[in-house]
C-alpha positions in Angstrom: 3.9 0.0 9.8 5.2 -2.8 7.4 5.9 -1.9 3.7 3.0 -0.5 2.6 2.5 2.4 0.3 4.2 5.6 1.9 1.9 8.8 3.0 3.1 10.6 0.3 2.1 8.0 -2.3 -1.2 7.9 -1.1 -1.6 11.5 -1.4 -1.8 11.4 -4.9 -4.4 8.6 -4.6 -7.9 8.7 -3.3 -7.9 6.3 0.0 -10.6 5.3 1.7 -10.2 3.4 5.3 -12.3 0.5 5.6 -13.8 -1.0 8.6 -15.0 -4.4 9.8 -18.8 -4.2 9.1 -18.8 -3.1 5.1 -16.2 -5.7 4.7 -18.5 -8.6 6.1 -21.3 -7.1 4.3 -19.7 -6.9 1.1 -18.8 -10.7 1.0 -21.8 -12.1 2.8 -25.1 -11.4 0.4 -27.2 -12.1 2.9 -26.2 -9.2 5.5 -28.8 -6.4 5.4 -26.0 -3.7 4.4 -24.6 -5.8 1.3 -26.9 -3.9 -0.9 -25.6 -0.7 0.3 -22.0 -1.5 0.5 -21.6 -3.1 -2.9 -22.1 -0.5 -5.2 -19.8 2.0 -3.5 -16.9 -0.8 -3.2 -17.3 -2.5 -6.5 -17.0 1.4 -8.0 -14.3 2.7 -5.9 -11.4 3.3 -7.8 -8.8 4.5 -5.4 -6.7 2.8 -2.5 -8.3 0.4 0.4 -6.3 0.5 3.6 -7.5 -1.2 7.0 -5.9 -2.8 9.9 -4.8 -6.2 10.9 -7.3 -5.8 13.6 -9.9 -5.0 11.4 -8.9 -8.4 9.0 -9.3 -10.5 12.8 -12.7 -9.3 13.0 -13.7 -10.0 9.4 -12.2 -13.4 9.2 -14.2 -14.4 12.5 -17.5 -13.3 11.2 -17.1 -14.5 7.6 -15.7 -18.0 8.9 -19.0 -19.0 9.6 -19.9 -19.8 5.9 -16.9 -22.2 4.4 -16.3 -19.9 1.8 -16.0 -16.8 3.5 -12.4 -17.5 4.6 -11.2 -17.7 0.8 -13.5 -14.9 0.0 -11.6 -12.4 1.9 -8.6 -13.4 1.3 -9.5 -12.8 -3.0 -11.0 -10.0 -1.8 -8.0 -8.4 -0.1 -5.7 -10.1 -2.5 -7.5 -8.8 -6.0 -8.4 -5.0 -4.7 -4.8 -4.5 -3.4 -6.2 -3.5 -0.1 -3.1 -2.5 2.5 -3.4 -3.8 5.4 -1.7 -2.4 8.4 -0.5 -3.9 11.8 -0.7 -2.0 14.9 0.7 -4.7 17.3 4.2 -3.2 18.5 3.8 -2.0 22.4 3.5 1.9 21.9 0.8 1.2 19.3 -0.9 -1.0 21.8 -0.5 1.6 24.3 -2.0 4.5 21.9 -5.4 2.2 21.0 -5.8 1.1 24.8 -5.6 5.2 25.4 -8.2 5.9 22.6 -10.6 3.1 23.7 -10.3 4.7 27.5 -11.3 8.0 26.0 -14.3 6.5 24.0 -15.6 3.9 26.5 -18.8 5.7 26.3 -19.2 5.4 22.7 -17.5 2.4 22.8 -14.7 1.7 20.7 -13.1 -1.6 20.2 -9.5 -2.4 19.1 -10.1 -2.3 15.7 -12.0 1.3 15.9 -8.9 2.7 17.8 -6.2 0.9 14.8 -8.3 3.0 12.1 -8.0 6.3 13.8 -4.6 5.6 14.4 -3.9 4.2 10.7 -6.1 7.6 9.6 -3.7 10.0 11.9 -0.9 8.3 10.2 -1.8 8.4 6.8 -3.9 11.9 6.6 -6.9 9.9 5.7 -10.1 11.0 6.5 -12.6 8.9 4.4 -13.8 6.0 5.9 -16.4 3.1 4.7 -17.7 1.9 8.2 -21.3 1.1 9.3 -20.5 2.2 12.4 -22.0 6.0 12.1 -22.2 6.8 15.8 -18.6 6.0 16.8 -16.9 7.0 13.4 -18.9 10.2 13.4 -17.5 10.7 17.2 -14.1 9.7 17.1 -11.3 12.3 16.2 -7.7 12.1 15.1 -5.3 13.9 17.9 -5.2 17.1 15.4 -9.2 16.7 16.6 -9.8 16.0 12.6 -13.1 14.4 12.1 -13.7 11.6 9.6 -15.8 11.2 6.5 -18.8 8.5 6.5 -18.5 7.2 2.9 -21.6 5.3 3.7 -24.7 7.7 4.6 
């Protein structure tokens, strides 16, 4: 995890993990979840954190609109969101083990990286529309995540 806010610094700040679905919904006014997600993110006064896998997925979806990529870049920049990368061999291996473990849910790579980030930062609040998946997934210490939307 490259030069982001440390775990000890985040301990004093309300921190939310951010998944792809709510990020897309926030940026796309025509998304069915836009009205649910927007007030939550607009009124949040803490630190948003996510992974490069979530950013990649989101960029794929918002690129359908010409202004989508810029909206995403602006939001990440203006919100001060911390973006963590999990592409080192040991991290890829850990993600693949999680994906195997939760194959019946299922879990994709972006979801796995969010669980790894939750473990690493000790953060359990997540903004997600994937209620089934993230109510099932657990960290290595068997901690469940708290679904902010719901």
